[in-house]
Structure formats: structure tokens, C-alpha cells
N, C-alpha and C positions, 0 to 999 in steps of 0.2 A: 142215401136209399130213400124212394119217396113210399114204400110200403113197410109200414110198420107192424111188428109182431106185440100183441098184446096178450100173449097166452099167460103172463103170471099174473094178471090181473083176473082172467077168469079162473083159473086155477085159485086164486084167493078166496075169491068169490063163491066158489064151489067147496071151500075148504077140502081140496085135495092136493096131494103131494107129486109132483111130476114122476117119481117112483112108482108112486099108484097109477097115473095116468098111462105110464110107460106099459106096466104090466096088462094093463086093460085094452090097448088098442095094439099091443104086438109090436111097437117100433121101440128100439131102445133107447136107453137112458140118454147115451152121447147124442143121438141124433134128436132127441126132444130138448135136448139143453142147446144144443145149436141152435133150434128153431127159436125158441126161448129167448135166448139172446141177442136176435136180431141178426145172427152171421149166416144164416141160411140162404142161399140164392136160388132156391127155387123148393117147391113142396109138391108132391104127386096129389093127384085128385083124392087118389084113394087114402091115403092118410090124411088129409082135410077131412074126408066125409068121416072116417074113423073117430079123429076128435071131436069133431061137432054131434058125432051121434053118443058118444061117452059123456061130454061135457054139455049135451042138449044146449047146444046154441047155433047158431047161424056163423058163417064163414067171416061174415062182417064182423064177427064179435071178436076175433080172434086177428084178421088183418084188416089194417086201417091203411087207405091212401092218405098220406100227408103231403098235400099239394104245396104248401108254403115250404117244406123242406127243399122240394126239389126246384121251385121258382129261386130260393135262396142261395143255392149251387148255381144254377145259370148265370144270376145278376153276378154272383161273385167271378164266375169263369169269364165273364165279357169285358 
């Protein structure tokens, strides 16, 4: 996947647990865990907005485009 989720780093910087974030944004702990571990295939803008509001960050602080990873997959497939 070329989009990496850095929610764990942002939570660490804010000294906030995943459980606390879950309660604040109204998203289940299971769904946030899936997002945090990078197993999510999509995220709703409303969820992203709630995360950014509570964590006082920008979407780019949580989601990072990793061009190298995508390029490495393309080369390996050829």
C-alpha cells in the first residue's frame, strides 16, 4: 500500500491512548485499531475530520503517501 497511516506516532506525540481517542471521536476501538495498524482500505472524510479535530492536526499528519513503496512494488512485478 502506498498510503501509510501514522496515527500511532500522532497519538504518542499527544500522549493519548487509542481508547481515549475512540471515546472522543465516537469511532469504535476496533475500527481505530484497524486504521492504526494500516489494515484499513478506506476512511470516511467525516472520520478523518473528527480525528484531525481531536488530535489538532492536519490529514497529512495522519496519512502519508509513500512513493518509494509503490515504486518498489511496480519494479518487483515487472
